[in-house]
C-alpha positions as CSV (number, residue, x, y, z in Angstrom):
1,M,0.0,0.0,0.0
2,P,1.2,3.6,-0.6
3,V,2.7,5.2,2.4
4,S,3.3,8.8,3.3
5,D,6.2,10.1,5.4
6,S,4.3,13.0,6.9
7,S,5.0,13.0,10.6
8,N,6.6,16.4,10.4
9,L,3.5,17.9,8.7
10,S,0.4,16.6,10.3
11,P,-1.6,19.3,12.0
12,A,-5.4,19.0,11.7
13,P,-7.2,21.5,9.5
14,T,-8.8,24.5,11.1
15,S,-12.5,25.3,11.0
16,A,-11.8,27.7,8.2
17,T,-10.3,25.1,6.0
18,I,-12.3,22.0,6.9
19,S,-14.9,22.4,4.2
20,C,-12.6,22.5,1.2
21,V,-10.2,20.0,2.8
22,E,-12.9,17.5,3.6
23,M,-14.4,17.9,0.2
24,L,-11.1,17.2,-1.6
25,E,-10.2,14.4,0.7
26,R,-13.6,12.7,0.2
27,R,-13.4,13.1,-3.6
28,I,-9.9,11.7,-3.6
29,D,-10.9,8.7,-1.4
30,T,-13.9,7.9,-3.7
31,R,-11.9,8.6,-6.9
32,D,-14.5,11.2,-7.9
33,A,-11.8,13.9,-8.0
34,R,-11.4,15.2,-11.5
35,I,-7.7,15.6,-12.3
36,A,-6.2,17.8,-15.1
37,V,-2.7,17.3,-16.3
38,L,-1.2,20.3,-18.2
39,G,1.4,19.2,-20.6
40,L,1.3,15.7,-22.1
41,G,5.0,15.1,-22.7
42,Y,7.4,12.5,-21.1
43,V,6.2,13.6,-17.6
44,G,2.6,14.5,-18.1
45,L,1.4,11.5,-20.1
46,P,2.7,8.8,-17.8
47,L,1.3,10.8,-14.8
48,A,-2.1,10.9,-16.5
49,M,-2.0,7.2,-17.2
50,G,-1.1,6.5,-13.6
51,L,-4.0,8.6,-12.3
52,A,-6.4,7.0,-14.7
53,S,-5.2,3.5,-13.6
54,A,-5.9,4.5,-10.0
55,G,-9.6,5.2,-10.9
56,F,-9.6,9.0,-11.4
57,P,-11.2,10.7,-14.3
58,V,-8.3,12.5,-16.0
59,L,-8.2,15.4,-18.4
60,G,-5.0,15.8,-20.4
61,V,-4.6,19.3,-21.7
62,D,-1.9,20.3,-24.2
63,P,-1.8,23.1,-26.8
64,D,-0.1,20.8,-29.3
65,S,-3.0,19.7,-31.6
66,E,-0.8,17.0,-33.1
67,K,-0.3,15.3,-29.8
68,I,-4.0,15.5,-28.9
69,S,-4.9,14.1,-32.3
70,L,-2.7,11.1,-31.8
71,L,-4.1,10.5,-28.3
72,Q,-7.6,10.8,-29.6
73,Q,-6.6,8.0,-32.1
74,H,-5.4,6.0,-29.1
75,R,-1.8,6.3,-30.2
76,S,1.1,7.0,-27.8
77,Y,4.2,9.0,-28.7
78,I,5.9,8.4,-25.4
79,L,8.3,5.5,-24.9
80,D,7.0,4.6,-21.4
81,V,3.3,4.7,-22.3
82,S,1.8,2.1,-24.6
83,S,-0.9,2.8,-27.1
84,S,-2.9,0.1,-25.5
85,E,-2.9,2.0,-22.2
86,V,-4.1,5.2,-23.9
87,A,-6.8,3.1,-25.7
88,E,-7.9,1.4,-22.4
89,W,-8.4,4.5,-20.3
90,S,-9.8,6.5,-23.2
91,S,-12.4,3.9,-24.0
92,T,-13.5,3.6,-20.4
93,G,-13.8,7.4,-20.1
94,R,-11.1,7.8,-17.5
95,F,-8.8,9.7,-19.9
96,R,-9.7,12.5,-22.3
97,A,-7.2,14.6,-24.3
98,T,-8.0,18.1,-25.3
99,T,-6.6,21.5,-26.3
100,D,-9.5,23.2,-24.5
101,F,-8.2,24.9,-21.4
102,S,-11.6,26.1,-20.4
103,L,-12.3,22.6,-19.1
104,L,-9.9,23.3,-16.3
105,K,-12.8,24.9,-14.4
106,S,-14.2,21.5,-13.7
107,A,-10.9,20.1,-12.3
108,D,-10.5,19.4,-8.6
109,A,-6.7,19.1,-9.0
110,I,-4.3,20.3,-11.7
111,S,-0.7,19.1,-12.2
112,I,1.6,21.3,-14.3
113,C,4.0,19.2,-16.3
114,V,5.4,21.7,-18.9
115,P,9.0,22.1,-20.2
116,T,11.4,24.4,-18.4
117,P,14.3,24.8,-20.9
118,L,17.3,27.2,-20.8
119,R,17.7,30.3,-22.8
120,K,20.8,30.6,-25.0
121,T,22.3,32.7,-22.1
122,K,21.7,29.7,-19.8
123,D,19.1,31.7,-17.9
124,P,15.9,29.9,-16.9
125,D,13.0,30.0,-19.3
126,I,9.8,29.6,-17.3
127,S,7.5,30.9,-20.1
128,Y,5.7,27.6,-20.3
129,I,4.9,27.7,-16.6
130,L,3.7,31.2,-17.0
131,S,1.5,30.3,-19.9
132,A,0.0,27.4,-17.9
133,L,-0.5,29.6,-14.9
134,E,-2.4,32.2,-17.0
135,Q,-4.8,29.5,-18.1
136,I,-5.3,28.1,-14.6
137,V,-6.0,31.6,-13.2
138,R,-8.4,32.4,-16.1
139,Y,-10.6,29.4,-15.2
140,Q,-9.8,29.1,-11.5
141,R,-12.5,28.3,-8.9
142,P,-12.4,27.8,-5.1
143,G,-11.3,24.4,-3.8
144,Q,-8.7,23.4,-6.4
145,L,-5.3,21.8,-5.7
146,I,-2.5,23.0,-8.0
147,V,0.7,21.1,-8.1
148,L,3.8,22.2,-10.1
149,E,5.9,19.3,-11.3
150,S,8.1,21.2,-13.8
151,T,11.7,21.5,-12.6
152,T,12.6,25.1,-11.7
153,Y,14.6,27.3,-9.4
154,P,14.0,27.4,-5.7
155,G,11.2,29.9,-4.9
156,T,9.2,29.6,-8.1
157,T,6.1,28.1,-6.6
158,E,5.7,30.7,-3.8
159,E,7.2,33.7,-5.7
160,I,5.5,33.2,-9.0
161,L,2.5,30.9,-8.7
162,L,1.2,31.8,-5.2
163,P,0.5,35.6,-5.9
164,Q,-1.4,34.8,-9.1
165,L,-3.5,32.0,-7.6
166,T,-4.5,34.2,-4.6
167,Q,-5.1,37.5,-6.4
168,A,-8.9,36.9,-6.5
169,N,-9.1,37.1,-2.7
170,Y,-8.4,33.4,-2.4
171,T,-6.5,32.3,0.7
172,V,-3.9,29.5,0.3
173,G,-4.8,26.5,2.4
174,E,-8.4,27.5,2.5
175,D,-9.7,28.4,-1.0
176,V,-6.7,27.2,-3.1
177,F,-4.1,24.5,-2.3
178,L,-0.7,24.8,-3.8
179,A,2.3,22.4,-3.8
180,F,5.5,21.5,-5.6
181,S,6.3,17.9,-6.4
182,P,9.3,17.4,-8.7
183,E,9.0,15.0,-11.6
184,R,11.3,12.0,-11.3
185,V,11.0,10.4,-14.7
186,D,13.8,8.3,-16.3
187,P,12.6,7.5,-19.9
188,G,13.2,4.0,-20.9
189,N,13.9,2.7,-17.4
190,P,12.5,-0.8,-17.2
191,V,12.5,-0.9,-13.4
192,Y,11.3,2.4,-12.1
193,S,8.0,4.0,-13.3
194,T,5.7,6.6,-12.0
195,S,4.1,4.3,-9.5
196,N,7.2,2.9,-7.8
197,T,9.4,6.0,-7.8
198,P,9.1,7.8,-4.5
199,K,7.4,11.2,-4.8
200,V,8.6,14.3,-2.9
201,I,6.0,16.9,-2.0
202,G,6.3,20.3,-0.5
203,G,3.1,22.3,0.3
204,V,2.7,26.0,0.9
205,T,0.7,25.2,4.0
206,P,0.2,21.9,6.0
207,A,-3.2,21.6,4.5
208,C,-1.8,21.9,1.0
209,A,0.9,19.3,1.7
210,R,-1.7,16.9,3.2
211,I,-4.1,17.2,0.2
212,A,-1.3,16.8,-2.4
213,S,0.2,13.9,-0.5
214,K,-3.2,12.2,-0.3
215,L,-3.7,12.5,-4.1
216,Y,-0.3,11.2,-5.1
217,A,-0.3,8.4,-2.4
218,S,-3.4,7.0,-4.1
219,F,-1.3,5.7,-7.0
220,I,2.4,6.1,-6.0
221,D,3.9,3.6,-3.5
222,R,5.7,6.1,-1.3
223,V,5.3,9.9,-0.8
224,I,7.8,12.0,1.1
225,M,6.6,15.3,2.5
226,V,9.2,18.1,3.0
227,S,8.7,21.4,4.8
228,S,8.0,23.7,1.9
229,P,7.8,24.0,-1.9
230,K,11.2,25.6,-1.9
231,A,12.7,22.6,-0.2
232,A,11.0,20.3,-2.7
233,E,12.4,22.4,-5.6
234,M,15.9,22.2,-4.1
235,V,15.6,18.4,-3.8
236,K,15.2,18.0,-7.5
237,L,18.2,20.3,-8.2
238,L,20.4,18.4,-5.7
239,E,19.5,15.1,-7.5
240,N,20.5,16.3,-10.9
241,T,23.4,18.4,-9.8
242,F,24.8,15.3,-8.1
243,R,24.6,13.6,-11.5
244,S,26.1,16.5,-13.4
245,V,29.0,17.0,-11.1
246,N,29.9,13.4,-10.9
247,I,29.7,12.9,-14.6
248,G,31.8,16.0,-15.1
249,M,34.4,14.6,-12.7
250,V,34.6,11.2,-14.5
251,N,34.7,13.0,-17.9
252,E,37.7,14.9,-16.6
253,F,39.2,11.6,-15.4
254,A,38.8,10.4,-19.0
255,L,40.7,13.4,-20.3
256,M,43.5,12.8,-17.8
257,C,43.7,9.1,-18.5
258,D,44.0,9.9,-22.2
259,R,47.0,12.1,-21.5
260,L,48.5,9.4,-19.3
261,K,47.9,6.7,-21.8
262,L,45.6,4.8,-19.4
263,N,42.3,3.0,-20.0
264,V,39.7,5.0,-18.0
265,W,37.2,2.1,-18.2
266,E,39.7,-0.2,-16.5
267,I,40.4,2.4,-13.8
268,I,36.6,2.8,-13.1
269,D,36.0,-1.0,-13.0
270,A,38.8,-1.5,-10.6
271,A,37.7,1.4,-8.3
272,A,34.1,0.0,-8.4
273,S,35.3,-3.1,-6.7
274,K,35.5,-1.1,-3.5
275,P,32.4,-2.1,-1.5
276,F,32.1,1.2,0.3
277,G,32.7,4.9,-0.3
278,F,32.7,4.8,-4.1
279,L,29.9,5.0,-6.6
280,P,30.8,4.4,-10.3
281,F,30.0,7.0,-12.9
282,Y,31.0,6.7,-16.6
283,P,32.4,9.1,-19.2
284,G,30.7,9.8,-22.4
285,P,30.3,12.2,-25.4
286,G,28.6,14.9,-23.3
287,L,25.4,15.4,-21.4
288,G,22.0,15.3,-23.0
289,G,18.3,15.0,-22.2
290,H,15.7,17.0,-20.4
291,C,17.2,17.3,-16.9
292,I,20.9,16.9,-16.2
293,P,22.4,19.5,-18.6
294,I,19.7,22.0,-17.7
295,D,18.5,21.8,-14.1
296,P,21.8,22.6,-12.3
297,Q,21.9,25.9,-14.3
298,Y,18.6,26.9,-12.7
299,L,20.3,26.7,-9.3
300,S,23.5,28.4,-10.5
301,W,21.4,31.3,-11.9
302,K,19.4,31.6,-8.7
303,M,22.5,31.7,-6.6
304,R,23.9,34.6,-8.6
305,S,21.1,36.8,-7.1
306,F,22.7,36.0,-3.7
307,N,26.1,37.0,-4.9
308,Y,27.2,33.4,-4.8
309,Q,29.0,31.5,-7.5
310,A,28.0,27.8,-7.8
311,R,31.6,26.7,-8.7
312,F,31.0,22.9,-8.8
313,I,28.0,23.4,-11.2
314,E,29.8,25.8,-13.5
315,L,33.0,23.7,-13.6
316,A,31.1,20.5,-14.3
317,D,29.1,22.3,-17.0
318,A,32.3,23.5,-18.7
319,I,33.8,20.0,-18.7
320,N,30.6,18.3,-19.9
321,T,29.9,20.7,-22.7
322,S,33.5,20.3,-23.9
323,M,33.1,16.6,-24.5
324,P,31.6,16.7,-28.0
325,T,34.7,18.7,-29.1
326,Y,36.9,16.1,-27.5
327,V,35.1,13.4,-29.5
328,V,35.6,15.3,-32.7
329,H,39.4,15.5,-31.8
330,K,39.4,11.8,-31.5
331,V,37.8,11.4,-34.9
332,I,40.5,13.7,-36.3
333,E,43.2,11.7,-34.5
334,G,41.8,8.4,-35.8
335,L,41.5,9.6,-39.4
336,N,45.0,11.1,-39.3
337,Q,46.3,7.6,-38.3
338,Q,44.9,6.4,-41.6
339,N,46.3,9.3,-43.6
340,R,43.0,10.9,-44.0
341,C,41.4,14.2,-42.9
342,V,37.8,15.1,-42.0
343,K,37.3,17.2,-45.1
344,S,37.6,14.2,-47.5
345,S,35.9,11.7,-45.2
346,T,32.5,10.3,-44.5
347,I,31.7,9.9,-40.9
348,M,28.7,7.9,-39.6
349,L,27.2,8.5,-36.1
350,L,25.6,5.4,-34.5
351,G,22.8,6.6,-32.2
352,V,21.9,10.3,-32.1
353,T,19.6,10.3,-29.1
354,Y,20.8,11.5,-25.7
355,K,21.0,8.0,-24.3
356,R,20.5,4.4,-25.2
357,N,17.1,3.0,-26.2
358,V,15.1,6.2,-26.2
359,S,13.9,8.5,-29.1
360,D,14.6,11.8,-27.3
361,T,17.3,14.0,-29.0
362,R,17.0,17.0,-26.7
363,E,20.4,18.4,-25.8
364,S,22.0,15.3,-27.3
365,P,25.8,15.6,-27.7
366,A,25.3,14.1,-31.2
367,L,24.0,17.4,-32.4
368,E,27.1,19.3,-31.5
369,I,29.3,16.5,-32.8
370,I,27.6,16.7,-36.2
371,N,27.8,20.5,-36.3
372,E,31.5,20.5,-35.5
373,L,32.3,17.8,-38.1
374,R,30.3,19.8,-40.7
375,K,32.3,22.9,-39.9
376,L,35.4,20.9,-40.8
377,H,33.7,20.0,-44.1
378,G,33.1,16.4,-43.2
379,N,30.4,14.4,-44.9
380,V,28.2,13.3,-41.9
381,C,25.5,10.7,-41.9
382,Y,23.8,8.7,-39.1
383,H,21.9,5.6,-38.2
384,D,19.4,5.4,-35.3
385,P,16.5,3.0,-35.2
386,H,14.8,5.3,-32.6
387,C,15.2,8.5,-34.6
388,P,14.3,8.3,-38.3
389,N,14.7,12.1,-38.8
390,L,17.0,14.6,-37.2
391,S,15.4,18.0,-37.7
392,E,17.2,19.9,-34.9
393,I,20.2,20.6,-37.2
394,E,20.3,22.5,-40.4
395,P,20.3,21.1,-43.0
396,A,18.3,18.2,-41.4
397,L,19.4,14.6,-41.8
398,A,17.5,11.3,-42.1
399,S,18.7,8.0,-40.7
400,V,20.5,5.9,-43.3
401,P,20.2,2.1,-43.4
402,L,22.8,0.1,-41.4
403,S,24.2,-2.4,-43.9
404,E,27.5,-3.8,-45.1
405,D,27.3,-1.3,-48.1
406,T,26.8,1.8,-45.9
407,L,29.5,0.7,-43.4
408,S,32.0,-0.1,-46.1
409,A,31.4,3.4,-47.7
410,V,32.2,5.3,-44.5
411,D,35.7,6.3,-43.2
412,A,34.7,6.3,-39.5
413,V,31.9,5.3,-37.2
414,V,31.2,7.2,-34.0
415,I,29.2,5.4,-31.4
416,V,27.3,8.1,-29.5
417,A,24.2,6.3,-28.2
418,D,24.8,2.7,-27.4
419,H,21.4,1.2,-28.4
420,S,21.0,-2.4,-27.4
421,S,19.7,-3.3,-30.9
422,F,23.2,-2.7,-32.4
423,N,25.3,-5.7,-33.2
424,Y,28.7,-4.2,-32.3
425,Q,30.8,-7.2,-33.4
426,W,29.2,-7.1,-36.8
427,I,29.7,-3.3,-37.0
428,I,33.4,-3.4,-36.2
429,D,33.9,-6.3,-38.7
430,H,32.8,-4.0,-41.5
431,V,34.4,-0.7,-40.8
432,R,37.9,0.7,-40.7
433,L,37.7,3.1,-37.8
434,V,35.5,3.2,-34.7
435,I,35.3,6.0,-32.1
436,D,33.6,4.4,-29.2
437,T,32.3,7.0,-26.7
438,R,30.3,4.5,-24.6
439,N,32.6,1.5,-24.2
440,A,30.1,-0.4,-26.3
441,T,32.8,-2.5,-28.0
442,R,34.3,-3.6,-24.7
443,G,35.7,-7.2,-25.0
444,L,35.2,-7.4,-28.7
445,T,38.0,-8.2,-31.1
446,A,38.4,-6.0,-34.2
447,R,39.4,-7.8,-37.4
448,D,40.8,-4.9,-39.4
449,A,39.3,-1.9,-37.7
450,T,41.0,0.6,-35.4
451,I,39.0,1.2,-32.2
452,I,39.5,4.4,-30.2
453,R,37.7,4.4,-26.9
454,I,37.3,7.5,-24.8
């Protein structure tokens, strides 16, 4: 059964709040609460499916008419949500997808799951949150629970959302309930899904925390309540800063091992044999995805307003963002060993998504690698079974077939995303040069190819 770690936030509601609190609690208990999920991407759609599976009527709202059209055809575009799930909950009436924000007025609870990218200046872009908030306020009514799940800087929930949601003489904890609960989605993870990944919740008031916890505990195994939305916002940033800094550290180790003519993978494996005090991280071609390259920058930006430099974050970012250039240097090095240069060579990237076995190319290091090789006038192509077209670069590319003919026609192969569907032994048997950024060819024997591992 779901549990809630809430001993630190358990005061009973006051007489002023009992009506709305009781109403929401009763509707959650009976599964009559109508839940709206704003943003039907990699966070929102799995959340909507989880709520529907728990018995709630769920309204999925997204301004992207193409997404809504696919969902109305019972077709999923998210790796972790099957089309059969969408069909099941749509046909039973528990899930409805729409672009109509006016339907928010009927919702008892609203979860905001919209993107929070970075601007080119690496400043936070919360415009999607602001757009969602505008629609919520437009159709707001008393007694609604609003939960922000989008990753953002500490203070956003109380500094940005709270004033707007209480401007119509609403009192937080009485007329409106507000909380922050960071998304914890790992696309393609076969073990951890929405239901078995612990959920952190920080409410503006104890009543807000209790109501939000009750909702999420109805379909998530464990809910952890923290003291405030600001604390919950910081939890998410700590999680991803931990990843970013440790990946930056091991990437720098890879650079140092290269100078020292050492195999960084051997070093890591040996260090990982220590049963305490060490957690292995692995180098790669650079950071990608929706969280790790972006979220720590939100914290770094926020701390500048306190005249504080987040040195670990900024150093890790500098190292991680330099890795695509390092990969290109390895391509140049390998081609030079074969008396070739990038300008007269054809280079194929294997895997252009940000990690293995997903279709997401956001912030993928492959994009920078392609752009840098093109600047050197290389002829670049790619193969990725998860990404048939790569429109994020100009001019765009389409995935080429992976065959003996295509491999024999290229001068170098760069393994960027180590998809499990690739037959690496077969690949290295049909190419002359492999730049392996993921140690995917570990233990394999090359017949004629040169393999350079980072």
